[in-house]
N, C-alpha and C positions, 0 to 999 in steps of 0.2 A: 190636300183637301183643294177641289175645284175651283174655288173663288176666294177673292177678299173676304167677302161675309163670312164664309166657313171659317177661313183661318182666326179672322178675330174672334168668333164663335168660341173657338177651342183655346186661344191663348188667353182668353178672360180666366177661366176657370186655374190654368196653369197659375197666373199671377195670383189668383186668389191662395192657392197653396203655398206657392213662395212666400207670401206675406204671411200665412199663420204661422208656417215653418218659422219664419224669423223670430216672429213673436214669442211662439215656443222656446227657441233658442236662449232668448234673454231673459227668458222668467227661469230658466233651468240654471243659468247662469248665477242668477241672485237665489237660486235655491241650494245650489252646492255647499253652502255654508252652516246648512242646518240636515245634511245628509245623514248624520248619526242618529238624528233622533226619528229618522222617516221610516216607513214601515215598508217589510219586504212581501211582494204579492205572495198570495199563500195558494192561490191557483191561477192557471191561465185559461182562456177560451183560444186554443190553437188551430181552429179551423172548422169548416172547409170555406176558402172563398166563394162569396156568393152563395153561402150556405144560411143566412140569415143569423150571423154572429152580431151583426150592430143592432136588431132588436134585442137578443139576447141580452148584449152588452148594457143597453138604456134601463132593461129591466131590473136586469142585477145593480147596477148602479143605484137603483132608487131604494134598495133594501135598506131598511135602518141599522143593519149590522155589518153594512159594507160602505166602503168610501171608495169610491172611483179615481182613477189616476189623473193626471195631466192632461194625458190623449188617450182616445182607445186604444191606437194602435202604437206601440212604442218602438216595434220593428229592433229590439236590442238582439237578440239572438239569430237574425237574419239577414245583417245588413251590416256594414264597413263600421257601424256605431259599436259593435262588440268590442271594437278595439279602444274605445272611450274607457272601458272600465267600469267596474262594480257602483262605483260612486254616481258617474252620470245615471244609470240607469236607475239607481235609489232616489235620485232627485226628483224621478217623475212620479213620487208615490206620496201620500199624505205623512202629516207629523202624527205620530203615534203617541207622543206625550208634550206636554208644556215644555217651552225651552227652556223654563226654570228649575225642570227636575232633572235630576243627574242619573237617574236610573230608569230603564224602559219598563212601561206597564202592559198589562195585556188590553187587547183593544178590540177594535172591530177589524174585521180583513178588508184586505185591497187585493186589485187583480188587473190585468189587461186583458185586451183580446186582439190577437195580431194571428189572421187566419193563414199566413204564409208560413207560421212554424211549422204546420203540420207537413209542408211539402217540402222544406228547405233541407238539404241533407248534411246541414252541422247542426241544426236547432236541436234534434234530441240530445245529442251528447253534451252539449253546450248546458242545456236546460237540465238534464240530470245531477250536472256538477254544481251548477248555482244553486239550484231548486230543488235539495234531497229530498223534501219532504213535502214538495208541491203536489197539488192533483191538479187533473188536465181535462178538459170538457172538450169534445169534438161534435161538429153537428155535420153529418153527411148527407147531402141533397142527390137526387137523381143525376149521375153524371152527364146525361146527355143536355139534361135542362141546365146543368151549374158549368158545362162546356159552353153552351151557347150565350148564357148571362155574362162570363168570362170576357166573351168575344164581344159583345156590345160595349163594357165595360171600358174595355181597350179601345173600341171604337170612339167612345164617348170621351176619353180624355185624348185622344188624338194620337193615341201611340199606334194603331191599325188601320192601314188603307186597303188591305185586300178582301173580297168577298170571303164569307165564313169559309165555303168550301176550300177555296184557296189558301186561307191561313191553314186548315187542317191539314193539306197537303205540304203546307213549309213550315210543318212544325218540327219534324224530326230535322231538317236541315237546321232550324234556326238554334234548336237547343243541341247542337251535337257538341258533345264536347265542355258545354259547361257546368254539369254537375262537377266532372272531373277537375275541372279548372278551381271549383270553388272548394274542393278539398284538399287540392294542391296548394292552395292559395288562400287563405281563411280571411284575408281582405278585400279578396275581389268578389263584388257585389253584381252577379248577371242581371241586366235589364231582360233580356232576351229569356232567360229561365222564369223572372216573375210575370212578366207581360204577356208571352205568348205560348205559353203552357195549358192550351184549352184542354187537350187531350189527355194529356200525361196526369195532369191533378184528379181527374177521378179516377184512376186506377187506386183506389182505395186502400186495398189490400196491402201492396208495397210500402206504403206511408205508414200505416199501421203497426206492420211487422219490424219498419225501422224505428219506431219509438217503442216498439216492446223488447228491444234489442238494449235498451238503456232505463226502461221504466218500466215498473210492474203494473202489468195490464189490469189490476184493482185500483190503482190511481188514474186510469184513465176511463172516464166517462163517454161512450160513445151512443147518440141521440140523431133521430131521424131531424132533418129538417123540415120533411113534410108535417111531423108532428107538431113542431112550433107554429107553424102555418094554420092548422087544423084546429089545434087546442092547447096554445100557450100556457094557459095556467097549469094545465096538467103537466106538461114539460117542465115547465119553471119550479114545480113540484119535486120533481124527479132530481132536479139540480141542487136544490136546497137540502135536500136529504141528503146528496151526494157528498155536501159540502159541512152537514152535519148543523145547518141552519135551520130556526125557526120557521115554519109555512109562512108565507106572505104573498101577496099580490100587489103590483101596482093599480093605483085608479082606473088605468085604462092601456089596453096591450095595444098601443100603435104600432102599426108597420113601420119600420125604418130603413127606407129603400129608397136610395139614390134614382132618379129619373133615366129612364132608357130610352134610345130611339124606338121606334114603333115597328122596327123589323121583325115579322116572323120566322121560324125555323121551317123549311118546307119539309114536307112529310117523308118524301125521298132521302133526306139528308138526315133526317130522323132516325129511320129505319136502318139504316147502314152506320150509324152511331151506334143504335142497341145493337146490331150484331157484333161489332167492333167491342163494344165493351162486354158481350156475354159471357165469354170465358173468365174475365177479370171479376166480372160479379158472382160468378159461381164459386172463384176462391174467396171471397169477400164473404160470403153465404156460410161457407166450410168453416172460416178462422172464425166467426161469430157464432157459429152453430144458431141461427136464427135466420128467419126470414126478412128478407130485406123490404123497405117500406118503399121499393119502386118493382115495376115488372122486368123480369129478368131477359 
């Protein structure tokens, strides 16, 4: 950052995030004693980042038959936390029976929404093993808009200092060998792979194929972020039908999106990205056997 004011501006959100994490960790420690009575997630919202997952999470969390987790993004299957084990993960979810009961009883569903799961190279196999009956929801946004939104998010968090075009040029170098290292060392958590994958995360077909190597496609619901933005009630009905839940909608469909710097994507860069994504989008269209919700 170019000034002390800028540095202080970005330090405050980091301090707030650290305080929230410390609070969550303290609550998890207390909840570990009740893990045996806690629910397992019946479904996950797995992606994509900057695709409307926060809004969808908030709508679903209000459903009378759904109990939300301690935090939206547990990040269990895509971070070093996976080594903490299943009890640590279960501690994030609500109680399913009164503590006086000795047997679990049917109850509402619970879930979490970690959009990094779609992109993480180890998440599909881990989730297939640990949640063999789970269902999975994917929101796909126009990859050009998603890439730029991701970039602005990284700038806002103080991770990124390069202009967008320079960051795109640096992406291959920054991500070189990171996925391979994560596969070789499951305890390795790549900051670069998470923060600087602006273009690569928009190659959706590769990610969906990786998931479908481990999980049947009929357990993965793929929806367009654009549909969420334009008609959230209709999209929510689709999701609830997929989850075998009764139709319902919240009192209001508020848009939950963090504030972003007021930078605009240049038309020249947008055009270059459209061209770069075109072959990947065509593969995705063929894979899904449907027209996409954005221009090829």
